[in-house]
All heavy atoms as TSV, in Angstrom:
chain	resi	resn	atom	element	x	y	z
A	1	MET	N	N	284.349	-13.593	6.559
A	1	MET	CA	C	284.675	-14.578	5.511
A	1	MET	C	C	284.630	-15.992	6.077
A	1	MET	O	O	285.191	-16.196	7.104
A	1	MET	CB	C	286.066	-14.248	4.997
A	1	MET	CG	C	286.154	-12.860	4.400
A	1	MET	SD	S	287.525	-12.472	3.309
A	1	MET	CE	C	288.916	-12.412	4.467
A	2	GLY	N	N	283.894	-16.799	5.383
A	2	GLY	CA	C	283.733	-18.175	5.911
A	2	GLY	C	C	282.587	-18.792	5.170
A	2	GLY	O	O	282.190	-18.307	4.046
A	3	GLU	N	N	281.999	-19.790	5.731
A	3	GLU	CA	C	280.829	-20.404	5.111
A	3	GLU	C	C	279.664	-19.597	5.098
A	3	GLU	O	O	279.532	-18.691	6.015
A	3	GLU	CB	C	280.530	-21.686	5.971
A	3	GLU	CG	C	281.598	-22.783	5.912
A	3	GLU	CD	C	281.820	-23.390	4.524
A	3	GLU	OE1	O	280.850	-23.726	3.790
A	3	GLU	OE2	O	282.949	-23.437	4.030
A	4	PRO	N	N	278.813	-19.698	4.055
A	4	PRO	CA	C	277.557	-18.853	3.992
A	4	PRO	C	C	276.685	-19.110	5.256
A	4	PRO	O	O	276.631	-20.232	5.706
A	4	PRO	CB	C	276.941	-19.434	2.709
A	4	PRO	CG	C	277.935	-20.100	1.915
A	4	PRO	CD	C	278.977	-20.605	2.906
A	5	LEU	N	N	276.029	-18.036	5.648
A	5	LEU	CA	C	275.118	-18.162	6.837
A	5	LEU	C	C	273.823	-18.837	6.424
A	5	LEU	O	O	273.152	-19.443	7.337
A	5	LEU	CB	C	274.832	-16.765	7.366
A	5	LEU	CG	C	275.901	-16.086	8.070
A	5	LEU	CD1	C	275.490	-14.591	8.477
A	5	LEU	CD2	C	276.429	-16.788	9.210
A	6	ASN	N	N	273.428	-18.621	5.195
A	6	ASN	CA	C	272.098	-19.119	4.788
A	6	ASN	C	C	271.026	-18.540	5.698
A	6	ASN	O	O	270.072	-19.167	6.095
A	6	ASN	CB	C	271.982	-20.591	4.767
A	6	ASN	CG	C	272.840	-21.274	3.685
A	6	ASN	OD1	O	273.008	-20.581	2.561
A	6	ASN	ND2	N	273.510	-22.328	3.910
A	7	GLY	N	N	271.238	-17.306	6.042
A	7	GLY	CA	C	270.355	-16.562	6.937
A	7	GLY	C	C	270.645	-15.139	7.053
A	7	GLY	O	O	271.176	-14.589	6.143
A	8	VAL	N	N	270.347	-14.521	8.160
A	8	VAL	CA	C	270.475	-13.078	8.366
A	8	VAL	C	C	271.488	-12.870	9.512
A	8	VAL	O	O	271.372	-13.497	10.601
A	8	VAL	CB	C	269.122	-12.381	8.726
A	8	VAL	CG1	C	269.362	-10.918	9.033
A	8	VAL	CG2	C	268.156	-12.633	7.532
A	9	LEU	N	N	272.397	-11.901	9.333
A	9	LEU	CA	C	273.287	-11.501	10.412
A	9	LEU	C	C	273.020	-10.012	10.632
A	9	LEU	O	O	273.169	-9.137	9.780
A	9	LEU	CB	C	274.766	-11.616	9.961
A	9	LEU	CG	C	275.791	-11.095	10.983
A	9	LEU	CD1	C	275.746	-11.843	12.285
A	9	LEU	CD2	C	277.221	-11.250	10.249
A	10	ASP	N	N	272.489	-9.714	11.899
A	10	ASP	CA	C	272.169	-8.303	12.211
A	10	ASP	C	C	273.371	-7.718	12.836
A	10	ASP	O	O	274.015	-8.268	13.762
A	10	ASP	CB	C	271.094	-8.358	13.244
A	10	ASP	CG	C	269.688	-8.764	12.737
A	10	ASP	OD1	O	269.301	-8.238	11.714
A	10	ASP	OD2	O	269.084	-9.740	13.258
A	11	ILE	N	N	273.682	-6.561	12.258
A	11	ILE	CA	C	274.865	-5.733	12.688
A	11	ILE	C	C	274.313	-4.344	12.986
A	11	ILE	O	O	273.561	-3.772	12.287
A	11	ILE	CB	C	276.027	-5.678	11.700
A	11	ILE	CG1	C	276.516	-7.017	11.299
A	11	ILE	CG2	C	277.124	-4.781	12.102
A	11	ILE	CD1	C	277.426	-7.101	10.136
A	12	ALA	N	N	274.714	-3.860	14.161
A	12	ALA	CA	C	274.303	-2.527	14.628
A	12	ALA	C	C	275.517	-1.742	15.269
A	12	ALA	O	O	276.470	-2.261	15.561
A	12	ALA	CB	C	273.153	-2.655	15.629
A	13	GLY	N	N	275.245	-0.469	15.319
A	13	GLY	CA	C	276.222	0.392	15.986
A	13	GLY	C	C	275.894	0.582	17.393
A	13	GLY	O	O	274.810	0.189	17.828
A	14	PRO	N	N	276.773	1.115	18.156
A	14	PRO	CA	C	276.609	1.298	19.605
A	14	PRO	C	C	275.661	2.382	19.956
A	14	PRO	O	O	275.026	2.414	21.053
A	14	PRO	CB	C	277.940	1.568	20.206
A	14	PRO	CG	C	278.705	2.216	19.074
A	14	PRO	CD	C	278.186	1.528	17.752
A	15	ASP	N	N	275.298	3.339	19.029
A	15	ASP	CA	C	274.451	4.443	19.357
A	15	ASP	C	C	273.007	4.095	19.108
A	15	ASP	O	O	272.650	3.388	18.222
A	15	ASP	CB	C	274.810	5.658	18.418
A	15	ASP	CG	C	276.235	6.206	18.596
A	15	ASP	OD1	O	276.616	6.209	19.762
A	15	ASP	OD2	O	276.880	6.475	17.648
A	16	VAL	N	N	272.177	4.646	19.959
A	16	VAL	CA	C	270.722	4.459	19.686
A	16	VAL	C	C	270.176	5.947	19.566
A	16	VAL	O	O	270.297	6.715	20.500
A	16	VAL	CB	C	269.974	3.858	20.902
A	16	VAL	CG1	C	268.527	3.816	20.728
A	16	VAL	CG2	C	270.582	2.375	21.151
A	17	LEU	N	N	269.760	6.218	18.355
A	17	LEU	CA	C	269.366	7.644	17.976
A	17	LEU	C	C	268.024	7.697	17.285
A	17	LEU	O	O	267.807	6.825	16.451
A	17	LEU	CB	C	270.401	8.279	17.035
A	17	LEU	CG	C	271.832	8.318	17.546
A	17	LEU	CD1	C	272.816	8.613	16.404
A	17	LEU	CD2	C	271.995	9.354	18.688
A	18	PRO	N	N	267.241	8.673	17.697
A	18	PRO	CA	C	265.935	8.802	16.880
A	18	PRO	C	C	266.252	9.231	15.457
A	18	PRO	O	O	267.345	9.832	15.164
A	18	PRO	CB	C	265.239	9.969	17.651
A	18	PRO	CG	C	265.929	10.169	18.878
A	18	PRO	CD	C	267.305	9.604	18.765
A	19	LEU	N	N	265.337	8.951	14.519
A	19	LEU	CA	C	265.657	9.207	13.187
A	19	LEU	C	C	265.838	10.713	12.838
A	19	LEU	O	O	266.564	11.112	12.006
A	19	LEU	CB	C	264.550	8.742	12.313
A	19	LEU	CG	C	264.421	7.132	12.281
A	19	LEU	CD1	C	263.200	6.658	11.463
A	19	LEU	CD2	C	265.749	6.561	11.660
A	20	ASP	N	N	265.068	11.608	13.627
A	20	ASP	CA	C	265.308	13.011	13.381
A	20	ASP	C	C	266.648	13.521	13.817
A	20	ASP	O	O	267.264	14.308	13.103
A	20	ASP	CB	C	264.144	13.780	14.024
A	20	ASP	CG	C	264.002	13.600	15.514
A	20	ASP	OD1	O	264.578	12.630	16.125
A	20	ASP	OD2	O	263.410	14.310	16.235
A	21	GLU	N	N	267.169	12.819	14.821
A	21	GLU	CA	C	268.587	13.256	15.254
A	21	GLU	C	C	269.550	12.721	14.200
A	21	GLU	O	O	270.579	13.469	14.027
A	21	GLU	CB	C	268.778	12.603	16.660
A	21	GLU	CG	C	270.180	13.031	17.159
A	21	GLU	CD	C	270.339	14.561	17.427
A	21	GLU	OE1	O	269.345	15.345	17.465
A	21	GLU	OE2	O	271.527	14.996	17.547
A	22	LEU	N	N	269.355	11.593	13.621
A	22	LEU	CA	C	270.248	11.208	12.578
A	22	LEU	C	C	270.279	12.249	11.393
A	22	LEU	O	O	271.414	12.446	10.912
A	22	LEU	CB	C	269.849	9.839	12.026
A	22	LEU	CG	C	270.097	8.617	12.863
A	22	LEU	CD1	C	269.552	7.372	12.244
A	22	LEU	CD2	C	271.606	8.446	13.095
A	23	GLY	N	N	269.180	12.741	11.119
A	23	GLY	CA	C	269.057	13.807	10.069
A	23	GLY	C	C	269.872	14.968	10.446
A	23	GLY	O	O	270.615	15.506	9.660
A	24	ARG	N	N	269.752	15.438	11.718
A	24	ARG	CA	C	270.436	16.606	12.189
A	24	ARG	C	C	271.954	16.380	12.205
A	24	ARG	O	O	272.715	17.142	11.749
A	24	ARG	CB	C	270.024	16.924	13.608
A	24	ARG	CG	C	268.643	17.517	13.743
A	24	ARG	CD	C	268.319	17.980	15.177
A	24	ARG	NE	N	266.896	18.226	15.227
A	24	ARG	CZ	C	265.920	17.373	15.615
A	24	ARG	NH1	N	266.360	16.206	16.070
A	24	ARG	NH2	N	264.727	17.764	15.661
A	25	ILE	N	N	272.318	15.148	12.549
A	25	ILE	CA	C	273.811	14.926	12.668
A	25	ILE	C	C	274.340	14.888	11.185
A	25	ILE	O	O	275.421	15.433	10.887
A	25	ILE	CB	C	274.095	13.429	13.335
A	25	ILE	CG1	C	273.761	13.572	14.737
A	25	ILE	CG2	C	275.513	13.010	13.065
A	25	ILE	CD1	C	273.611	12.223	15.438
A	26	THR	N	N	273.649	14.235	10.299
A	26	THR	CA	C	274.076	14.038	8.850
A	26	THR	C	C	274.173	15.419	8.198
A	26	THR	O	O	275.251	15.787	7.566
A	26	THR	CB	C	273.082	13.140	8.098
A	26	THR	OG1	O	273.070	11.906	8.698
A	26	THR	CG2	C	273.568	12.919	6.652
A	27	LEU	N	N	273.128	16.245	8.301
A	27	LEU	CA	C	273.155	17.604	7.780
A	27	LEU	C	C	274.272	18.491	8.291
A	27	LEU	O	O	275.034	19.158	7.566
A	27	LEU	CB	C	271.799	18.289	7.885
A	27	LEU	CG	C	270.626	17.681	7.076
A	27	LEU	CD1	C	269.406	18.320	7.434
A	27	LEU	CD2	C	270.936	17.692	5.633
A	28	GLY	N	N	274.447	18.400	9.653
A	28	GLY	CA	C	275.497	19.215	10.280
A	28	GLY	C	C	276.882	18.830	9.804
A	28	GLY	O	O	277.715	19.703	9.596
A	29	ALA	N	N	277.090	17.531	9.676
A	29	ALA	CA	C	278.392	17.033	9.256
A	29	ALA	C	C	278.814	17.485	7.849
A	29	ALA	O	O	279.829	17.549	7.357
A	29	ALA	CB	C	278.529	15.531	9.310
A	30	LYS	N	N	277.665	17.610	6.991
A	30	LYS	CA	C	277.901	17.964	5.534
A	30	LYS	C	C	277.824	19.425	5.448
A	30	LYS	O	O	277.902	20.035	4.283
A	30	LYS	CB	C	276.871	17.324	4.680
A	30	LYS	CG	C	276.994	15.755	4.803
A	30	LYS	CD	C	276.095	15.101	3.851
A	30	LYS	CE	C	276.316	13.598	3.885
A	30	LYS	NZ	N	277.550	13.187	3.315
A	31	GLY	N	N	277.736	20.252	6.501
A	31	GLY	CA	C	277.723	21.775	6.371
A	31	GLY	C	C	276.339	22.250	5.820
A	31	GLY	O	O	276.352	23.374	5.302
A	32	ASP	N	N	275.348	21.414	5.820
A	32	ASP	CA	C	274.021	21.817	5.306
A	32	ASP	C	C	273.306	22.519	6.416
A	32	ASP	O	O	273.044	22.053	7.503
A	32	ASP	CB	C	273.294	20.526	4.856
A	32	ASP	CG	C	272.004	20.796	4.119
A	32	ASP	OD1	O	271.331	21.682	4.436
A	32	ASP	OD2	O	271.754	20.068	3.181
A	33	GLY	N	N	272.856	23.693	6.138
A	33	GLY	CA	C	272.192	24.543	7.194
A	33	GLY	C	C	270.757	24.290	7.400
A	33	GLY	O	O	270.081	24.949	8.195
A	34	ARG	N	N	270.140	23.327	6.609
A	34	ARG	CA	C	268.757	23.079	6.759
A	34	ARG	C	C	268.402	22.595	8.158
A	34	ARG	O	O	269.245	22.009	8.802
A	34	ARG	CB	C	268.204	22.164	5.673
A	34	ARG	CG	C	268.099	22.716	4.291
A	34	ARG	CD	C	267.664	21.723	3.342
A	34	ARG	NE	N	268.690	20.764	3.069
A	34	ARG	CZ	C	268.583	19.692	2.290
A	34	ARG	NH1	N	267.462	19.487	1.712
A	34	ARG	NH2	N	269.561	18.860	2.074
A	35	ARG	N	N	267.210	22.849	8.635
A	35	ARG	CA	C	266.721	22.497	9.965
A	35	ARG	C	C	265.892	21.305	9.792
A	35	ARG	O	O	264.946	21.156	8.984
A	35	ARG	CB	C	265.978	23.659	10.512
A	35	ARG	CG	C	265.877	23.633	12.012
A	35	ARG	CD	C	265.181	24.951	12.493
A	35	ARG	NE	N	263.935	24.576	13.086
A	35	ARG	CZ	C	262.788	25.066	12.889
A	35	ARG	NH1	N	262.682	26.096	12.099
A	35	ARG	NH2	N	261.695	24.689	13.493
A	36	VAL	N	N	266.016	20.281	10.753
A	36	VAL	CA	C	265.164	19.135	10.735
A	36	VAL	C	C	264.064	19.445	11.798
A	36	VAL	O	O	264.298	19.825	12.914
A	36	VAL	CB	C	265.946	17.899	11.240
A	36	VAL	CG1	C	265.009	16.701	11.484
A	36	VAL	CG2	C	267.077	17.540	10.224
A	37	VAL	N	N	262.808	19.263	11.304
A	37	VAL	CA	C	261.692	19.582	12.150
A	37	VAL	C	C	260.976	18.234	12.482
A	37	VAL	O	O	260.631	17.423	11.578
A	37	VAL	CB	C	260.711	20.581	11.479
A	37	VAL	CG1	C	259.421	20.774	12.311
A	37	VAL	CG2	C	261.370	21.834	11.085
A	38	THR	N	N	260.752	17.955	13.748
A	38	THR	CA	C	260.175	16.717	14.141
A	38	THR	C	C	258.605	16.959	14.222
A	38	THR	O	O	258.178	17.825	14.845
A	38	THR	CB	C	260.653	16.307	15.531
A	38	THR	OG1	O	262.043	16.180	15.417
A	38	THR	CG2	C	259.994	14.973	15.901
A	39	ASP	N	N	257.913	16.016	13.529
A	39	ASP	CA	C	256.460	16.069	13.501
A	39	ASP	C	C	255.972	14.834	14.260
A	39	ASP	O	O	256.046	13.705	13.647
A	39	ASP	CB	C	255.901	16.112	12.127
A	39	ASP	CG	C	254.311	16.149	12.074
A	39	ASP	OD1	O	253.682	15.920	13.164
A	39	ASP	OD2	O	253.802	16.328	10.932
A	40	ASP	N	N	255.679	14.931	15.511
A	40	ASP	CA	C	255.242	13.786	16.336
A	40	ASP	C	C	254.007	13.051	15.829
A	40	ASP	O	O	253.807	11.899	16.232
A	40	ASP	CB	C	255.053	14.252	17.775
A	40	ASP	CG	C	256.307	14.624	18.411
A	40	ASP	OD1	O	257.382	14.087	18.024
A	40	ASP	OD2	O	256.216	15.474	19.376
A	41	GLY	N	N	253.247	13.632	14.926
A	41	GLY	CA	C	252.064	12.968	14.363
A	41	GLY	C	C	252.136	12.352	13.038
A	41	GLY	O	O	251.188	11.889	12.425
A	42	ALA	N	N	253.436	12.316	12.507
A	42	ALA	CA	C	253.623	11.902	11.139
A	42	ALA	C	C	254.299	10.489	11.028
A	42	ALA	O	O	255.368	10.346	11.516
A	42	ALA	CB	C	254.420	12.852	10.361
A	43	GLY	N	N	253.548	9.487	10.486
A	43	GLY	CA	C	254.180	8.286	10.164
A	43	GLY	C	C	254.366	7.366	11.366
A	43	GLY	O	O	254.109	7.699	12.546
A	44	MET	N	N	254.967	6.197	11.033
A	44	MET	CA	C	255.069	5.072	12.063
A	44	MET	C	C	256.053	5.418	13.120
A	44	MET	O	O	255.985	4.981	14.292
A	44	MET	CB	C	255.331	3.797	11.430
A	44	MET	CG	C	256.582	3.705	10.690
A	44	MET	SD	S	256.785	2.116	9.809
A	44	MET	CE	C	258.225	1.488	10.416
A	45	PHE	N	N	257.131	6.182	12.876
A	45	PHE	CA	C	258.095	6.534	13.893
A	45	PHE	C	C	257.707	7.617	14.845
A	45	PHE	O	O	258.437	7.832	15.742
A	45	PHE	CB	C	259.407	6.772	13.176
A	45	PHE	CG	C	260.010	5.720	12.423
A	45	PHE	CD1	C	260.037	5.683	11.049
A	45	PHE	CD2	C	260.343	4.492	13.142
A	45	PHE	CE1	C	260.554	4.605	10.396
A	45	PHE	CE2	C	260.869	3.395	12.395
A	45	PHE	CZ	C	260.949	3.429	11.043
A	46	ALA	N	N	256.523	8.227	14.575
A	46	ALA	CA	C	256.041	9.182	15.469
A	46	ALA	C	C	255.050	8.609	16.429
A	46	ALA	O	O	254.480	9.319	17.307
A	46	ALA	CB	C	255.469	10.324	14.698
A	47	ALA	N	N	254.721	7.265	16.415
A	47	ALA	CA	C	253.796	6.623	17.238
A	47	ALA	C	C	254.166	6.756	18.667
A	47	ALA	O	O	253.216	7.046	19.502
A	47	ALA	CB	C	253.678	5.120	16.904
A	48	VAL	N	N	255.454	6.793	18.970
A	48	VAL	CA	C	255.825	6.957	20.425
A	48	VAL	C	C	257.040	8.049	20.351
A	48	VAL	O	O	257.982	7.894	19.614
A	48	VAL	CB	C	256.416	5.686	21.085
A	48	VAL	CG1	C	256.927	5.926	22.476
A	48	VAL	CG2	C	255.289	4.521	21.041
A	49	ARG	N	N	256.822	9.037	21.094
A	49	ARG	CA	C	257.849	10.161	21.176
A	49	ARG	C	C	259.226	9.546	21.426
A	49	ARG	O	O	259.386	8.784	22.407
A	49	ARG	CB	C	257.385	11.212	22.143
A	49	ARG	CG	C	258.354	12.432	22.028
A	49	ARG	CD	C	257.785	13.525	22.954
A	49	ARG	NE	N	258.679	14.680	22.858
A	49	ARG	CZ	C	258.739	15.599	21.873
A	49	ARG	NH1	N	257.907	15.420	20.844
A	49	ARG	NH2	N	259.519	16.651	22.011
A	50	GLY	N	N	260.191	9.895	20.633
A	50	GLY	CA	C	261.578	9.438	20.807
A	50	GLY	C	C	261.737	7.988	20.335
A	50	GLY	O	O	262.720	7.307	20.640
A	51	ASP	N	N	260.827	7.446	19.554
A	51	ASP	CA	C	260.813	6.097	19.027
A	51	ASP	C	C	262.089	5.903	18.233
A	51	ASP	O	O	262.521	6.774	17.484
A	51	ASP	CB	C	259.658	5.796	18.138
A	51	ASP	CG	C	259.342	4.300	18.034
A	51	ASP	OD1	O	260.032	3.506	18.669
A	51	ASP	OD2	O	258.558	4.013	17.106
A	52	VAL	N	N	262.829	4.765	18.369
A	52	VAL	CA	C	264.051	4.508	17.657
A	52	VAL	C	C	263.969	3.081	17.002
A	52	VAL	O	O	263.254	2.241	17.518
A	52	VAL	CB	C	265.252	4.719	18.548
A	52	VAL	CG1	C	265.430	6.082	19.041
A	52	VAL	CG2	C	265.170	3.730	19.761
A	53	LEU	N	N	264.873	2.952	16.086
A	53	LEU	CA	C	265.095	1.529	15.491
A	53	LEU	C	C	266.165	0.938	16.290
A	53	LEU	O	O	267.207	1.479	16.541
A	53	LEU	CB	C	265.508	1.610	14.073
A	53	LEU	CG	C	264.486	2.156	13.075
A	53	LEU	CD1	C	265.170	2.233	11.675
A	53	LEU	CD2	C	263.277	1.316	12.970
A	54	THR	N	N	265.960	-0.261	16.847
A	54	THR	CA	C	267.004	-0.838	17.735
A	54	THR	C	C	267.216	-2.311	17.189
A	54	THR	O	O	266.395	-2.883	16.478
A	54	THR	CB	C	266.518	-0.966	19.157
A	54	THR	OG1	O	265.283	-1.645	19.327
A	54	THR	CG2	C	266.358	0.338	19.845
A	55	ALA	N	N	268.451	-2.745	17.421
A	55	ALA	CA	C	268.831	-4.040	16.917
A	55	ALA	C	C	268.290	-5.166	17.781
A	55	ALA	O	O	268.011	-4.884	18.940
A	55	ALA	CB	C	270.340	-4.159	16.946
A	56	PRO	N	N	268.056	-6.331	17.258
A	56	PRO	CA	C	267.595	-7.485	17.988
A	56	PRO	C	C	268.619	-7.848	19.039
A	56	PRO	O	O	269.848	-7.544	18.921
A	56	PRO	CB	C	267.360	-8.546	17.094
A	56	PRO	CG	C	267.997	-8.236	15.788
A	56	PRO	CD	C	268.237	-6.731	15.844
A	57	ALA	N	N	268.244	-8.602	20.102
A	57	ALA	CA	C	269.163	-8.972	21.155
A	57	ALA	C	C	270.435	-9.727	20.677
A	57	ALA	O	O	271.475	-9.608	21.223
A	57	ALA	CB	C	268.426	-9.798	22.160
A	58	ASN	N	N	270.263	-10.484	19.536
A	58	ASN	CA	C	271.473	-11.351	19.128
A	58	ASN	C	C	272.310	-10.641	18.062
A	58	ASN	O	O	273.201	-11.185	17.467
A	58	ASN	CB	C	270.858	-12.651	18.457
A	58	ASN	CG	C	270.029	-12.353	17.303
A	58	ASN	OD1	O	269.550	-11.290	17.007
A	58	ASN	ND2	N	269.893	-13.366	16.426
A	59	ALA	N	N	272.149	-9.255	17.854
A	59	ALA	CA	C	272.906	-8.520	16.902
A	59	ALA	C	C	274.336	-8.414	17.309
A	59	ALA	O	O	274.643	-8.251	18.584
A	59	ALA	CB	C	272.300	-7.160	16.612
A	60	ARG	N	N	275.194	-8.363	16.319
A	60	ARG	CA	C	276.581	-7.974	16.593
A	60	ARG	C	C	276.700	-6.483	16.678
A	60	ARG	O	O	276.277	-5.815	15.804
A	60	ARG	CB	C	277.653	-8.455	15.563
A	60	ARG	CG	C	277.630	-10.049	15.531
A	60	ARG	CD	C	278.627	-10.490	14.456
A	60	ARG	NE	N	278.678	-11.923	14.319
A	60	ARG	CZ	C	279.346	-12.594	13.498
A	60	ARG	NH1	N	280.132	-11.933	12.729
A	60	ARG	NH2	N	279.194	-13.882	13.423
A	61	ILE	N	N	277.237	-5.980	17.806
A	61	ILE	CA	C	277.362	-4.514	17.979
A	61	ILE	C	C	278.743	-4.099	17.539
A	61	ILE	O	O	279.753	-4.428	18.174
A	61	ILE	CB	C	276.998	-4.133	19.383
A	61	ILE	CG1	C	275.746	-4.658	19.882
A	61	ILE	CG2	C	277.049	-2.642	19.630
A	61	ILE	CD1	C	274.524	-4.172	19.001
A	62	ALA	N	N	278.837	-3.210	16.593
A	62	ALA	CA	C	280.084	-2.706	16.051
A	62	ALA	C	C	280.617	-1.602	17.068
A	62	ALA	O	O	279.836	-0.973	17.772
A	62	ALA	CB	C	279.921	-2.100	14.739
A	63	THR	N	N	281.951	-1.262	17.008
A	63	THR	CA	C	282.419	-0.163	17.847
A	63	THR	C	C	282.381	1.145	17.174
A	63	THR	O	O	282.570	2.143	17.790
A	63	THR	CB	C	283.883	-0.533	18.247
A	63	THR	OG1	O	284.581	-0.607	17.076
A	63	THR	CG2	C	284.058	-1.818	19.108
A	64	THR	N	N	282.145	1.065	15.865
A	64	THR	CA	C	282.075	2.357	15.081
A	64	THR	C	C	280.765	3.142	15.286
A	64	THR	O	O	279.604	2.496	15.235
A	64	THR	CB	C	282.190	2.052	13.504
A	64	THR	OG1	O	283.325	1.244	13.367
A	64	THR	CG2	C	282.315	3.337	12.776
A	65	ARG	N	N	280.794	4.357	15.593
A	65	ARG	CA	C	279.596	5.204	15.841
A	65	ARG	C	C	279.284	5.829	14.486
A	65	ARG	O	O	280.096	6.075	13.590
A	65	ARG	CB	C	279.977	6.270	16.971
A	65	ARG	CG	C	280.254	5.573	18.214
A	65	ARG	CD	C	280.397	6.506	19.380
A	65	ARG	NE	N	280.562	5.911	20.667
A	65	ARG	CZ	C	279.605	5.238	21.300
A	65	ARG	NH1	N	278.439	5.215	20.830
A	65	ARG	NH2	N	279.903	4.673	22.400
A	66	TYR	N	N	277.981	6.236	14.412
A	66	TYR	CA	C	277.474	6.866	13.160
A	66	TYR	C	C	278.301	8.067	12.793
A	66	TYR	O	O	278.669	8.282	11.661
A	66	TYR	CB	C	276.019	7.242	13.375
A	66	TYR	CG	C	275.440	7.826	12.113
A	66	TYR	CD1	C	275.107	7.046	11.009
A	66	TYR	CD2	C	275.128	9.157	12.115
A	66	TYR	CE1	C	274.630	7.617	9.828
A	66	TYR	CE2	C	274.604	9.799	10.864
A	66	TYR	CZ	C	274.334	8.966	9.817
A	66	TYR	OH	O	273.850	9.479	8.604
A	67	ARG	N	N	278.639	8.957	13.796
A	67	ARG	CA	C	279.392	10.090	13.475
A	67	ARG	C	C	280.751	9.812	12.921
A	67	ARG	O	O	281.341	10.632	12.241
A	67	ARG	CB	C	279.560	10.947	14.754
A	67	ARG	CG	C	278.301	11.721	15.138
A	67	ARG	CD	C	278.508	12.406	16.521
A	67	ARG	NE	N	277.396	13.214	16.817
A	67	ARG	CZ	C	276.325	12.840	17.587
A	67	ARG	NH1	N	276.364	11.613	18.127
A	67	ARG	NH2	N	275.413	13.567	17.917
A	68	ASP	N	N	281.369	8.659	13.255
A	68	ASP	CA	C	282.703	8.314	12.689
A	68	ASP	C	C	282.656	8.112	11.162
A	68	ASP	O	O	283.663	8.445	10.564
A	68	ASP	CB	C	283.165	7.012	13.346
A	68	ASP	CG	C	283.341	7.100	14.830
A	68	ASP	OD1	O	283.507	8.163	15.400
A	68	ASP	OD2	O	283.366	5.939	15.544
A	69	TRP	N	N	281.556	7.730	10.690
A	69	TRP	CA	C	281.405	7.468	9.251
A	69	TRP	C	C	281.343	8.858	8.513
A	69	TRP	O	O	281.547	8.850	7.249
A	69	TRP	CB	C	280.181	6.555	8.928
A	69	TRP	CG	C	280.425	5.149	9.272
A	69	TRP	CD1	C	280.095	4.529	10.426
A	69	TRP	CD2	C	281.160	4.239	8.491
A	69	TRP	NE1	N	280.462	3.289	10.368
A	69	TRP	CE2	C	281.135	2.952	9.154
A	69	TRP	CE3	C	281.763	4.260	7.270
A	69	TRP	CZ2	C	281.682	1.849	8.681
A	69	TRP	CZ3	C	282.290	3.094	6.697
A	69	TRP	CH2	C	282.292	1.942	7.483
A	70	LEU	N	N	280.939	9.854	9.232
A	70	LEU	CA	C	280.725	11.139	8.478
A	70	LEU	C	C	281.935	11.953	8.372
A	70	LEU	O	O	281.911	12.907	7.733
A	70	LEU	CB	C	279.626	11.880	9.247
A	70	LEU	CG	C	278.222	11.231	9.266
A	70	LEU	CD1	C	277.303	11.916	10.153
A	70	LEU	CD2	C	277.655	11.085	7.915
A	71	SER	N	N	283.003	11.632	9.106
A	71	SER	CA	C	284.111	12.495	9.120
A	71	SER	C	C	285.263	12.053	8.127
A	71	SER	O	O	285.089	11.197	7.427
A	71	SER	CB	C	284.812	12.615	10.491
A	71	SER	OG	O	284.811	11.450	11.232
């Protein structure tokens, strides 16, 4: 709360997880028995094995972990 930024504020969590692992965590937390299958040749996130989305260097890093939001 304060003056408008007139820009972008990047906020990220402390975990760095591949997208397929986010799917596994989410399905598991919801009791969904489906299996996540990783296809290393599909799409832009398969360009490098284990590729992840990461926050820029100036991002504010929250203390809340992804798993905390699911419980």
